C-alpha positions as CSV (number, residue, x, y, z in Angstrom):
1,M,0.2,-46.5,-14.0
2,S,2.0,-45.2,-17.1
3,F,2.9,-41.7,-18.0
4,I,3.1,-40.1,-21.4
5,F,6.2,-38.1,-22.0
6,T,5.3,-34.9,-23.8
7,I,7.5,-32.1,-24.9
8,I,5.8,-28.7,-24.5
9,T,7.0,-25.9,-26.8
10,S,6.2,-22.3,-26.3
11,I,7.2,-19.2,-28.2
12,K,8.5,-16.1,-26.6
13,S,8.0,-13.0,-28.7
14,F,11.1,-11.1,-29.9
15,I,9.2,-8.0,-28.7
16,S,9.8,-7.7,-25.0
17,S,6.8,-7.1,-22.8
18,T,8.8,-5.2,-20.2
19,E,10.0,-1.6,-20.5
20,E,13.6,-2.5,-19.6
21,G,13.7,-5.4,-22.1
22,Y,12.1,-3.3,-24.8
23,S,14.7,-0.5,-24.3
24,E,17.6,-2.9,-24.3
25,R,16.5,-4.6,-27.5
26,S,15.9,-1.2,-29.2
27,D,19.3,0.0,-28.2
28,N,20.8,-3.2,-29.6
29,F,19.0,-2.8,-32.9
30,I,19.9,0.9,-33.2
31,E,23.5,0.1,-32.6
32,K,24.0,-2.9,-34.8
33,A,21.5,-2.5,-37.7
34,P,23.3,0.3,-39.6
35,G,26.3,-1.9,-40.1
36,Y,24.2,-4.5,-41.9
37,V,22.7,-1.6,-44.0
38,T,26.2,-0.5,-45.0
39,S,27.1,-4.1,-46.0
40,G,23.9,-4.3,-48.1
41,I,22.2,-7.0,-46.0
42,L,19.4,-4.9,-44.6
43,P,17.3,-2.4,-46.7
44,Q,18.3,1.1,-46.0
45,E,15.0,3.0,-46.1
46,T,12.8,0.8,-43.9
47,T,15.7,0.1,-41.5
48,E,16.4,3.8,-41.0
49,A,12.6,4.4,-40.6
50,L,12.4,1.7,-37.9
51,I,15.5,3.2,-36.1
52,A,13.9,6.6,-36.1
53,E,10.7,5.1,-34.6
54,L,12.6,3.2,-31.9
55,Q,14.6,6.3,-31.0
56,K,11.3,8.3,-30.7
57,V,9.9,5.6,-28.3
58,E,13.1,5.6,-26.3
59,E,13.1,9.4,-25.9
60,A,9.5,9.2,-24.8
61,R,10.4,6.5,-22.2
62,K,13.2,8.7,-20.9
63,Q,10.9,11.8,-20.6
64,K,8.3,9.7,-18.9
65,N,10.8,8.4,-16.3
66,A,12.2,11.9,-15.8
67,A,8.6,13.2,-15.2
68,I,7.9,10.4,-12.7
69,K,11.1,11.3,-10.8
70,K,10.3,15.0,-10.9
71,A,6.7,14.3,-9.6
72,H,8.2,12.2,-6.8
73,D,10.7,14.9,-5.9
74,L,7.9,17.6,-6.0
75,R,5.6,15.5,-3.8
76,K,8.4,15.1,-1.2
77,E,9.0,18.8,-1.4
78,F,5.2,19.4,-0.9
79,V,4.9,17.0,2.0
80,D,8.0,18.4,3.8
81,G,6.7,21.9,3.2
82,K,3.2,21.1,4.4
83,N,4.6,19.5,7.6
84,G,6.6,22.6,8.3
85,S,3.7,25.0,7.6
86,D,1.3,22.9,9.7
87,K,3.6,23.4,12.7
88,V,3.7,27.2,12.1
89,L,0.0,27.3,11.6
90,R,-0.7,25.5,14.9
91,E,1.6,27.9,16.8
92,Y,-0.1,30.8,15.1
93,K,-3.5,29.6,16.1
94,K,-2.4,29.2,19.7
95,A,-1.3,32.8,19.7
96,I,-4.5,34.2,18.3
97,D,-6.5,32.0,20.6
98,M,-4.9,34.1,23.4
99,N,-5.9,37.4,21.7
100,P,-9.3,38.6,22.9
101,N,-9.6,40.9,19.8
102,V,-9.8,37.9,17.5
103,T,-13.4,36.7,17.8
104,I,-14.7,33.2,17.0
105,E,-16.4,34.7,13.9
106,V,-13.1,36.0,12.6
107,K,-11.4,32.7,13.2
108,R,-14.2,30.8,11.5
109,E,-14.0,33.1,8.5
110,L,-10.3,32.4,8.3
111,G,-10.8,28.7,8.6
112,L,-9.0,28.5,12.0
113,V,-11.8,26.7,13.9
114,D,-11.8,23.0,14.6
115,E,-14.9,21.4,13.2
116,K,-16.9,19.1,15.4
117,K,-18.1,16.0,13.6
118,T,-21.0,13.9,14.9
119,E,-21.3,10.3,13.7
120,E,-23.7,7.4,14.4
121,S,-21.9,4.3,15.7
122,N,-24.7,1.9,15.0
123,N,-23.5,0.9,11.6
124,K,-19.8,1.1,12.1
125,H,-17.6,-2.0,12.3
126,P,-13.8,-2.5,12.3
127,D,-12.2,-3.7,9.1
128,L,-9.7,-6.2,10.5
129,K,-6.5,-7.1,8.6
130,V,-3.9,-9.6,9.8
131,K,-0.4,-10.4,8.6
132,L,2.6,-12.1,10.1
133,V,5.4,-9.8,11.4
134,A,8.5,-11.8,12.3
135,G,6.2,-14.8,12.7
136,T,3.7,-13.1,15.0
137,P,0.2,-12.3,13.8
138,R,-0.4,-8.5,13.7
139,I,-4.0,-7.4,13.6
140,T,-4.6,-3.8,12.3
141,Y,-7.7,-1.7,11.9
142,T,-8.7,2.0,11.5
143,K,-9.1,3.3,15.0
144,S,-10.3,6.9,14.7
145,P,-12.8,8.2,15.8
146,M,-13.3,5.2,18.1
147,H,-11.2,4.5,21.2
148,G,-10.2,0.9,20.4
149,I,-11.7,-2.5,19.8
150,K,-12.7,-5.6,21.8
151,L,-10.9,-8.4,20.0
152,Y,-11.9,-12.1,20.0
153,S,-10.0,-15.0,18.7
154,K,-10.2,-18.8,18.3
155,T,-7.6,-21.4,17.3
156,N,-8.2,-24.1,14.7
157,D,-11.8,-25.4,15.2
158,G,-12.1,-24.3,18.8
159,E,-14.3,-21.7,20.4
160,Y,-13.7,-18.0,20.5
161,N,-12.2,-18.3,24.0
162,F,-9.6,-15.4,23.8
163,E,-10.6,-11.8,24.2
164,T,-8.8,-8.6,24.9
165,S,-9.3,-4.8,24.7
166,V,-7.0,-3.1,22.2
167,N,-6.3,0.6,22.6
168,L,-3.7,1.0,19.8
169,S,-4.4,0.7,16.1
170,H,-2.8,-2.7,16.0
171,F,-2.4,-5.8,18.2
172,D,0.4,-8.4,18.1
173,D,-0.9,-11.8,19.1
174,T,2.2,-13.1,20.9
175,R,0.5,-16.2,22.4
176,S,2.5,-19.4,22.1
177,K,1.2,-22.1,19.6
178,L,-0.6,-25.0,21.0
179,N,1.9,-27.3,19.3
180,P,4.9,-25.7,17.6
181,K,5.3,-28.6,15.3
182,E,1.8,-28.4,13.8
183,T,0.1,-25.9,11.6
184,E,-2.2,-23.6,13.5
185,V,-5.0,-21.4,12.2
186,R,-6.1,-18.4,14.2
187,E,-9.3,-16.4,13.4
188,Y,-10.2,-13.0,14.8
189,Y,-13.2,-10.7,14.9
190,A,-13.9,-7.5,16.9
191,Y,-16.3,-4.8,17.9
192,Y,-15.4,-1.1,18.3
193,L,-15.0,0.4,21.8
194,Y,-16.1,3.9,22.6
195,N,-15.7,5.1,26.2
196,G,-15.1,1.5,27.2
197,V,-18.4,0.2,25.7
198,K,-18.8,-2.1,22.7
199,V,-20.6,-0.2,19.9
200,G,-21.6,-0.8,16.3
201,K,-21.5,-4.1,14.4
202,K,-19.3,-7.2,14.3
203,S,-16.2,-6.9,12.1
204,N,-15.2,-9.2,9.3
205,I,-13.3,-12.4,10.3
206,A,-9.6,-12.2,9.7
207,R,-7.6,-15.4,9.4
208,V,-4.0,-16.3,9.6
209,V,-2.0,-19.6,9.3
210,L,1.0,-20.3,11.5
211,E,3.3,-22.8,9.9
212,P,5.0,-25.6,11.9
213,I,8.3,-24.7,13.5
214,E,11.0,-27.3,12.5
């Protein structure tokens, strides 16, 4: 069998596709181009117009990044403030719940009444996700408003012969591999549990590959 040796040539644009690269090349041009204008190598009018354009873009980049940082800082301030006020609000509600003068109607008008939500479980199913955490499969799902899941698993092409009830919003599958030196595939599905009873529909199948241990 013979192979044909081919040289593949590609062209990388002088205009950088990344923000950092674009900024670095702009700064380089802005710094060095005026010297070539002074020496008569580059045209003055168009070079100065380009420099002004690049400076405008760079200023917009800096303002954009400053706005992102400010938004991040403001969000953190909001979250921290909300967490603090939530605590104060809960303590306030406890106090007025003990006050017989504050009727349920008053509390409802002020938005201080927990709402009771009723849902049908028939069409609900867990959305399983699995990833390796320190080499161990971790299965996660949205628990609320259910009480947990009944989880089933099979290894490779075997049967679903493993089952367990999960009360947390995640489950770490710490079972040992059948053969540490071979690749192992584990698949999982589940049903929701409510008051200890399976409800709703079967989940999606989540799959993870465990690589051989050398």
